[in-house]
N, C-alpha and C positions, 0 to 999 in steps of 0.2 A: 684742336687737333683735327687732322684731315679725316681720320677714321670716324670721329664723332660727327663731322660735317656730313659724311656720307649717309649717316642715319637720318639726317634732316635735309634731304636733297632739295626741297623747295627753297631752303635758305640759300643754297648754292645758285639756283637759277634766279632768285630774287636779287642777288648781289649785283650792283650796278656794273661791276667789273666783268661780269659774265656776259659773253656775247651769245645771244640766242641765234642758232643756226637754223633750226626747224622747230615749229610748234604746232603739232597736230593732235588729234584726239587720241591716237594710239601711241605716238612717239614724240618725244621732245629731246632736242639736242642742243647742248651749249658748249662753249669753249671758255676756259678760265685758266689761271695760273695758280700754283700752290708750291710751297717749299716742302719737299719730301726728301728725307734723309740728308738734310742740309743743302739741297740743291733745288733751285727754282725750275719748275717744269711747266710746260704748256700742255694742258690736258683737254680731252674731249669727254663729255659725259652724255650717255644716251639713256633716256628714261623710257621704259616700256610700261605704259599704263594698263591696268586691268579695266578696260573700257566698257564692259557690260556685265550684267549679273550672270549670264550664261558662262562667260569666260571665267569669272571668279569661282563658280561652282565646279567647273572642270579643272581649275588650276592645281588642286592637290595631286592630280594624276599626271601632270606634265611638267617638264622643266620650264623655267621662266626664260624670257628672251635674253636676260643677262647671262644666265648659266649656259645657254646654248651658244652665245657669243664667245664666252670663255672657252668652251669646249672646241669651238671652231678655230679660235686663235691657237690653241694647243695643237690641234690637228695640223694646221698649216705649218707651225714651227717644226713639228716632227717631220713633215715633208719638205723642209727647207724652202718653204715658200714665204716670202716676206709679208708681214702685216704690221699694223701698229702694235707697239708693246702693250700688253694688257696690264693694268694696274689693280683693278678691283672689280668684283661682281657682287652686287648686294641685292638681297630680296627683302621685301617688307610684307609679312604675312600676318593674318589674324585668324586664329583657329584653323590654321592650315591653308586658308584661302589667300591667294595672292592679291595684294593691293597694288604693288608696283615693283619693278626691279630696275637696277641701274648697272650699266657697264661703263667702266672708265678706262680709257687708253691714252697713251702718250700721243701728242701731235707728231705727224711726220713732217719734219722741217723741210721746206722747199718743195713740198709735193704739189703736183697739179693733176687734175683728172686727165685721163688720156685724150679726151676730146679737146680740152683746153691746151694741153701740151702740143698736140698736133697742129692746131690752128695758130698758136702763138709762137711756137719754137721751130716748127718745120715748114708750114705753108708759107711763112714769111720769107724763107730763105730761097734764093734762086741758084741756078747753076749746079755744078757737080757736088758741092758741099751739101746743099739741101737734099739732093737726090740720095746721096750716101747716108745722111742722117735719117731720112725717111725710111730707107730700107732697113737700117739698123733698128729703128723703132718698131717696125712691123715684125722683124725677125724676133726681137725680144718679146713682143706681145704674143706671137705665135708659140714661142718656147714656153711661156707661162701657161697657156691653155694646154699645150701638149703635156707639160709636167703634171698639171692637175689631173688630166684624164688618164695619163699613164699610171698614176697612183690611185686611180678610182675615186678621186676626190671630186665631189659635186658641190658647186656653189649655185644656189637657186636664183640668183639675181646678178648675173655676171655682165652687167652693162657698163658703159664707159665711165659713168659717175662713181662706180664702186671700185675703180682701179686707179691708183695714184702712180705717177711717174716722178722719179727724182733722178736728175743727171748726176752721175758719179763725178768724183773730184778730178778724174783724168779727162773729163769733158768728152770722152769718146764712147762711153757706154751709159746705159740707163738701168735703173732698178725699178721694179714694179711691185706695188703693195696692194693687197686686197682689203676691202672694207666691207661693212655690213655682213657680219659673220654668223648671224643666228641661223642661217640656212645652209651652213657648210657641214658636210658629212661625208664619211667614207662609205662607199657602196660595196656590197659583196661582188657585184658586177655592174659596171657603169654601162648602162644601155645606150644604144645608138640614139634613141630618142632624146636622152638627156644631153649627150654630146652635141647633137644638133640644136637643142634648145639653147645651150650656152653660146653657140656660134650665131644663132639667130639674134640673141640679146645684144651681142656686140655689133652685128651687121646692121640692126635697126638704129643703133645709136651712133657709133663711130663711122659705120659704113657710108652714111650720107655725105661724109667729108672726104672720102678717098675715091680714087678712080677705079675703074673696073680692073685695070692691070695691077693696081696695088692690092686689090682684094684677092686676085689670083695669086699674087706673090705671098700674101699672108697665108692663104690656104696651102700653098706649096710648102712653106716652112712648117706649118702645123702638121701636115701629113708625112713629111719626110720622104722616105723611099716609097711609101704607099702612094705618093702623088703620081707615080708612073703608071699605076693601075687605073686605066681610063674608066673602067666600070665603076670602081669605088669613088673616083673623083667626081664623075658625073652624078652618081647617086647622092653624094654629100652636097654638092652644089645645088641640085634640085631640091633636096630636103631643106636646105637653108632658105632658098627662095620661096618655096611653098609655105614654110613655117612663118616667114616674115609677112607674106601676103595674108596668111590666116590671122596673125596677130593684128595687123593693120585693119583688116575688115572687122574684127571683133571690137577693136577700140572705136572704129567709126560708128558701129551700131550703138555702142554705149553713149557716145557723144550725141548722136541723133536723138536717142531716147531721152537724154538729159535735157536737150534743147526743147523737145516736145513737152517734157514735164514742167520746165520753167515757164513755157508759154501758157 
């Protein structure tokens, strides 16, 4: 039974039919198929490891990654924001201390990360058709960010790899799905700093593939009528640019330090 298999997650990952997507100290991700309710489904399983003694000792006081992901999925569904359908959230604890937790969700059929979709489906097209689809893509992506922030929903890692795009059957529109949900939460007040952080995350990942005019178009769609407020527009653009430079500088320092350490 599938429920019994979830209690022994290592056996799921060890199954030759399970495709390992990521295998790190903190997180392991696999893709497999199972028959559930008489129908074969393609599923993703994300295992959150209790990777240190300190983490285990504090774990009785906090929610596991799997339960946070389930909570995030429910929050997005309440806000009518698409995400992979959650199947199960499982914890393995001993004397209250977390050993690991697992979050299982359905595969999003035909989904591509936004960077891959932009490069493979839009950049390859020329002429008016490519321009029109590119604008529709950026408009939909801006609408996603606007909807999140309007509902005071914050995703702490809103980079291109955590947003999937699926072209709808009418071939004229696209649907966007959010992934990696353990950091999703609703704020009493979504601060400007968090809004800018989300925009910086997308700017640093997808932004390198789009032109300056396309970035301005995205921002115009995101701000809506507020885009006409020059002071607000300038402040937001400056905030994104400064934030991106700050993150790049921090990562460069870390990489240099690692290089010195290895040497």
